[in-house]
N, C-alpha and C positions, 0 to 999 in steps of 0.2 A: 688401495684408494687413494682418489686424488681428491683435494679440496673441495671441489665443486661436486663430486658425488657424497663426499661426508656432510656437506652442508644441507644439499637435499635431503638427505636421510635425518638429519637432525631436524630440520623444518618439518618436515614429513610424521615424526615421531611426537613433535609438540602439537600440532593439529589431530593427530591420532589420540593422542594424550586427553586434549581437551574435548574431543568429541565423547570418548568414553565417559568421562566424568559427568558430561551432560547428560549424555544417556543414563547413568546410573542415578543422577539427581532427578531426573523426570520421572524414572519408574518408579522411585522411592515416593513421589508425589501423587502416584496413583492411589484411589482410594482403597482397594483390596490387594493388588500385588505389591503396591507399596510395602505392607506389611512383612512381607516374604524376603525382601532385601534389605540386609543387615546395613548399617553404617559402616561397618568395618570393610566392607568390600572396595571401598576406595583404597586400602592400603594391601590388598591380596593381590599380588602380583600374577600369579598364574591365570586367576579368573579375569583379570583385565587382558591379559594378553588374549584370552579367548574372545572376549568382548570387543578386542581392537580388531580382530578379523571381521566381526559385525559391522563394526563404524567404518573400516575400510571399503567394505561391500556397499554400504549406504553411502558413501561419500561418492563412490564410482555411479551409482544409480541414480544419484540426485543430480550430478552433472550431466549423464544423459537426458535424464526426465526434464531439467529445467530448461534444457535448449529444446527439447521437443514442446513443453508448454509456452516457452516464450515465442518462439518461429510460428507455433500453430493459432495460440491467441491473439498475438499482435499482428501478424502478418498474412497467415494461410486463410485463417477464418474471414477476415475482412476482403480478400481478394476473391473468394468462392462466393461471397453474398452479393456481388454487383449484378446488376443488369446488364447483361451483354450488349444490349441493343443501343445502350449508352455510350459503348465505346466500339462503334461499329468501325472505327478507321484504323484498328490496331489488329493485327493478325492472331496476338495470343494475349488478350488485354489482362486475364487474369495471372498470369505470370509475370506481364509487365507491372501490374499492381503490386504484387508480391514483392518482386524486386525493388520498386519505387520505395514502398516502406521498409523494406530491409536497408535500403542504401541509406536513407535519412536517419534512421533510430540506432542503427548498429554502427554505422560509418561516422557520424556527425555527432548525434545527442550522445551516444557512449564514450564517445572519442572525448570529449568536453566534460562531462560530468563524471569520468572514472578514470584514475588513475593510480598505477600500480607503484611507482617509483615515490610520489609524494604523499601516499594517503597513508593517514595518521591510523596506524593500526596496533592493536594489543600484542600479537605476534611479533611485529616487528620491533617493537620496544624490549620484548622479551628477548629476542635471538640476539639482538646488536647491544644493548645495555646491560642485560643481566648474563647472556650466556657469552657474552664476549667474542661473537662470532665477527669476523671482518666484515665490515659493511658492504665493500665490494663484491666479495664472495657470495655475502648473503642475497645482494641485489641481484646478480647475475643469476644464480640458482632459483630464485622465485620468480623472475620474468621468463626466463627459460621453461619451468616448469608450468606457469600459468599458461601460458600461449601454445605451449605444446598439448597439454590438455584439452586446453579451449577448442583447438585445431581438431582434435581427435573426437571431443563430444560432437562438434559442430557438423561433421562428415556424415553420420547416419541421418540426423535431424533434416539437412538440407537434401540429401538424396530423397529422403522421403517424400517432402512437400513438392520439391522441383518435378520430380517423377510424376507425382499427382496432378501436377499442373501441365503436364506433356512436356516438361523440359528433358535435358539429355542429361547422361551422366558427368560430362565435361563440365557443363554449366554448374552442376551442384559442386564438383571440385573447385571449379574456378573461384564462386562466391565465398568457399572455405578458405582458400587461399588469401584471396583478397581482403577478407573481413579480419583475419589474423593479422596480416601484415598492415592493415590499416592501423589496428590498435599499437601494434608496433612505433610506427610512425607518429601518433599522437603520444605516446611515452617519451619520444626523442623532443616532439614540440613542448612538452610540459616541462622537460629538462631544460632546454635552450631559455625558457620563458623565466624560471628559476634563476639560471644562471646571469640572465640579462638584468633583471631588476629584485630578484627575490620573492618574486610573487609566485604563491601557490594558488595555480588556477581550482582546483577542486575545492579551495574554502572560500572563493569569491562567490557568494550565495547568490548576490543579485545575478552574474552573468551566467551562472550554471542555471538557475531556474529561467531566466529568460530565453535561454539557448533550447531549453526543454520543452518551455510552452511553444515557442515558435517553430521549432523543427517537428513536434508532433502534429502542430495544426497544419503544415506542409506536408506530412506523410499522408495525413486521412483526408484532406481535402478532398481529391478526386472521390470520394466516397459520397459526397454531396454536390460536388461541381464538377462532373465529366469533363469538362473544357479545360480544366488545368491538365498540362504536359504530364505525361508519367517519363520519371527519368530511370526507370528499371532497365530501359535498353544499355543504358551505359555499363552496367554491371555484367549484362548477359552478352555484350560484344567483347571485341578484340582490346577495346580502349583503358577499360580497367586494369586488366593484367598488365598491358604493356607500361603503363603509367606506375601502379601500386606495386609491383613486383620490384623494379630497380628501386625505387624510393623505400621501400621496405628493408631491402637488403643493405642498403646504404645505413638505414637507421640503425637495422639490427649490429652492424659493424662498430657504428658508432657509439652505441649503447655497451657495446662488448668492450671495446677499448677505454670507456670513460674511466677516468682515475681518482674523483673526487667526489665518491659517493658518501664519504664520511659527513660532509656538508648537508648533502641530501637528507640522509637519515637523522641528522641532528633536527633539521626542520620538521620532519614527520615523527620525531620522537621524544618531543617536549615533555618532560616529565608532569606539567601541570597542564597540558592539554586535555581539557574535557574528553574529548573524541577517542582518546585512549582508554579511559573508563566509562564505558557506555553505560554502568549501573549508577555512577554518580552523576554523570548528565541527565541520566533519565529522572533519577530522583531530584535534581534541582529543576528540571523542567517541570515535574508534576506538582512539587510544591508551589512553585511560582505562578502555575496555571489555575490553581484552587485559593491563592490567598486573595483578601479582599484590599481594594484600594483605601488609603489613608482617608478618614474622615467620615466614611460609612459605618463605621462601628458605633459613633455617636448619635445615628437616627434610632429613635424610638417608634412605635407604633402609634403612639399618640399624634406626633409630628406628621409622620406620613400618611394619616387619616384613615388607614385601612384595617385598624384593629377591630374597628365596631365593637359587637357585644360577643366575639368569639373568645372561647375558652379552651384551655387543655392544650391538647396537640394541634388543634386549628389555630390556635392563638401562637404557639410555639412557631409552627411553620409559617404564620404570616409574618412573623418577625423576622424568620430565616430569610425569607425571599426579599423582605423589605430590606433588610441589611446587605444582603448579598446579591443586589441588582445587577450589578455590573457583571459578576460571573453566570448570572443567569440569562441576561439580557443581551450583553453584548454578541455572544455567538449568534443569536437570533437575528439581531441587526445586520450583522456580517453577511449572514446567509441570504437575509431579505435582499440587502443592498447588490450582493453577487448575482442573485436570480433577475433584478431588475437592470443591472448593468449588462450582464449579458443577454438578458431577454431584448433588450432595446436595440444592441448592435446586431443580433439575429435576426430581429424583424426587418431592421434597414437592410441586409443583404437579402432576405427573401423578398422584399419589396422590390429592390433592384433585379430580382432573378426570378420572378413569381413564373414565368412561361417555362422555364428550366426545372425549376423544384417541385412546380405542381404535380407533375405527372408522377414524380418520385415519393410524395407525401399525400397519399391518396386519401388518408383519414386517419382517425386517432390509433388506431392498431399499428400503424408504422411505429407510434411510441411506446407501445405495449413493451417491447423486450428491455427499453432502457429505464422503465418508471421505476421498478423496483431497486435497482442498483444505484440511481440518482438519488432517490428519496432515502435511501440506507446512509448515502455520504450526506446528505443535507439535514439528517434528523441530528436533535441535539439530546443528549441523555447520558453518554460516559463521564462526560466532564461533570454534568452536574450532579452525577452520582459520587463522582471523587471529591466534589465540594461539600455534599452533604455528610461525606464521612469526615473531612478533616476538619471542617468547620463546625460539626454539631454531632455528627453521632459518635465519633471516636471517644467522644466523654462520656456522651449519653448512655452507650452500649455497655457499660460496666454496671448498670443498676438492671435488676431483673423486671421490675414494673416496665420499662422502657421497651425492652427486648420482648415483654409480653403483650404489649401494645403495638406490636411491628405491623397487623393487618389494619388498625387505624391509621397510622400514618402512611403507610404504603398508597392507602385510597386517596389521602389529601394530595400526596406528591403525585400521584396518576394524573389527577384532573388538573392540577397546575402545569405540569410537563406535557400531559397532552393538548393543552391548549396553544403551549409555543408551537408543537410540532405541527398541529393543522394549521396554524397561521402560515407556518413555512411550506406546506402541503398546498394549502389554497392558493398562494402566491403563485407557486410552480403551476398549478392547474391553469390559473388564470393566463399566465405567459403562454402555455400550449394553446389556449383557447384563441388568444389574441393572434399566436402564429398562424392558426388554422384559418382563420378570418382574412388573413392577408392572402394565403396561398389558395385555397378552395374549402369554403366553409363546410363543416359537418352538420349534418341532422342533430336536433337538440337532444334526441335520446343517446347518441353516442357522446355528445359532448357531456351530458349527465353521468354516464357510466364512467367516463373517463375521472371525473371530480370524485366520484364516489371511490373509484380504486386508489386514487391519491390519497383521500382523506383514511380508507382504512389501512393502506400503507404506513401511514404517518402513526395511526393508533397501534398497529402491530408494532413497530418500532420503538415507541414510549413504552408497551408493557415490555417488550423484551429487555430493554436496559435496565428497568426496574425491578424485572423479574432476576435478572442474573446476580443484581444486588444484593435484594432480600432473599434469595434461596442459596447462593454460593458465598456472599460477601467475600471478594476476592481480597480486598487492600488489607495490607499489614500496616503497622504504624508508620512505615517510611513509605507509605503510598506504593510499595511493590504489589504487584498482583502474583499471589503466590497459591492459587486453586488451580489447578490443571483442567479440571472439568469446564471452568468458568471459559480458558481457551477453546476447548474443544468445541462447547457450543457455540460461543461467538465465532469462532472459525466456520463451523457448520452453517450458519445462518448466512455469513457474509459469501460463503462459498455458492450458496444457493442464489443469493441476490447476483453474483457475478456470473452463473449458468444460465441465469434469464435473458443474459444478453444474446444467448445462442439459440434460442425458441422463440417462435412466433408464435402466440396464442390469440384466438379470436377474443375479441375485446369483451363480449358477454361472459365467455367461460373466465375469463381471468378475472373479471369483476366479482362473480360467482365465487370464485375459490380463494381470492385475497379476503374477500369479508366473510366468508365461513372461517377461514383460518385465522384472521384477526380476533373474531367474537370467541372460537375454542379457546385459544390461546389465553385472552383475557379472563375467561372462564376458568381454566384450569389453574392459571398464576393465583387470582382470588381464592382459589380453594387450596393449593399448596401453601400459599403464605399464611392463610388461616391455621392450616394444621402443623406446620413446620416453621414459620417464620420465628418465634421464640427461641427454636434452638438453632437454626442457621444463621439468624442477624445477630453476630457477635464479633467482638475482637479477636483477629487471629494472631 
């Protein structure tokens, strides 16, 4: 076995071992099945070998599924959702739009924001620094393995979507080849930038996020502005293969002959780099996000003028919100500023293109698929719950009288947090109403239903965040989330919000469904917190 094959096997073994350990860890965290899995399983080699087969199959399946989800959600669905009349000048506009989006986000965005050579990664640190694998052998093995498997995973996904869009097998295979070689070219560009001035491009957050924002706007601009030219024809013609294949082969040969991978891996595997220890990085970020600013702890309720005649938990929470106003209000202010800024920019664009946009946005139903997902992102709750835990509840949960009063302070916090989320939702609904006035004014009943939908969604998300906090209390003393049910429920709600992007529901039905679900969720949460809050609201 040559050194390259041996290194691939070692790296693959590290990945499989890590995957098996994670699998055991999360199974043990399940409420019922976890009791059947002993901690000693970590040391049982024979059992872990059997689990390694399962982990290997899951890794392959995830590689295939991730490409299908990526292309399906990011490129295929937007391509088939367009109105063909708006792209009458193109022979196959759906395939061209699919290729246009794929070109920008896979060839440009991914190339700038993702780089295997200079990526700070725990696996790289283990292999090079702890296992003493030669850096050049490690890098060549991992690069070859990554892009070979990426090419293989791309083939079935591209064949499926390109053929569904009336493309050809050769076009799908050409896309798979060119996207793989374009990533190899970007690896070489990152390497040359590092050689020239020591710059690690993936760590330049300003450049990376500006690139992501600009390129994603360009990728999806034709959905709102059909006059934007589609660049997908470049990938579907002979131009892309003729240019990218020779450049890709050249970059591949240069990477294979490169001799100074030691300096590259040293730059990417600094021992004190927090990106190598995501646990430490997340812990420091979480603690920083819930710490109060200097000077706020000296505030008293009498000075703030908000105490009044409140007593008990009402007084305690008034004091908490007064002393931690930056933690509570800063996210709200940022969201309001974001809505106002983007809303003003969009209003200007709509006013300048009212004739073109008017036929597309025919009524409030146009915004229904985006309403739930947008308000899910805009709602505040999770960070506030972490602030509750770190700055108040972590100490108070140790007393039985405080746990027994969970329903009381749940209701107090629900009213306060709902006020902030309702303000955000009202601002967002007002921005949509203003856009409607510019393009094509809606009827008053439609506008009222849009507002009701937005306010009910904000109430739902407020209840959701507090319900998860009081019924699962997922935070440990280090602010780590250690309750798998919390992840499952939260992921379920986020997936439903994401899935709403793909369904168009009449506004009347949507308002009725959201209003009913919000009220039922509120009633069930109040009942569950009253019955079980004293047991679930505790320090883990």
